[in-house]
C-alpha positions, 0 to 999 in steps of 0.5 A: 119558923115552919108552919104549925096547925093551931090544934098542935098548940093546944095545951102546950107549955110556954117556956122563956128562952132562959128556961122558965116555964111561963104557963100553958097555952089556952087559946090564940087571938088573930086578925080576922082580915089577915089571918095573922096570929096576934097573941097567945092566951096563956094560963100563967104557971103559979110560980111565974111572976106576971108583973109587966105582962098583959093580964086580963083576969086569969089570962096572960097575953103573949105577943106572937112576935115573941115566939122563937120556936115551937116543938115540945114547948113553945119558946118565947123571948121573955123580954119581947113578950112584955107589953 
């Protein structure tokens, strides 16, 4: 995957590899020591079933290792994104 600036991720929609819109990115979490991205913080789409995902309040956490591509959408493997 090519390098992408964090500001380019702002307000992008998250879509699963099977074409389901999961939500909109709101923030990212990263390791302060290594700079490695850990999770995407997502506001889930109202029609998306969040069972099985890491949820905290109105935020859903998608592990960055589930990201497959970043273009118009951030494409993630829906099964890798469950915790």
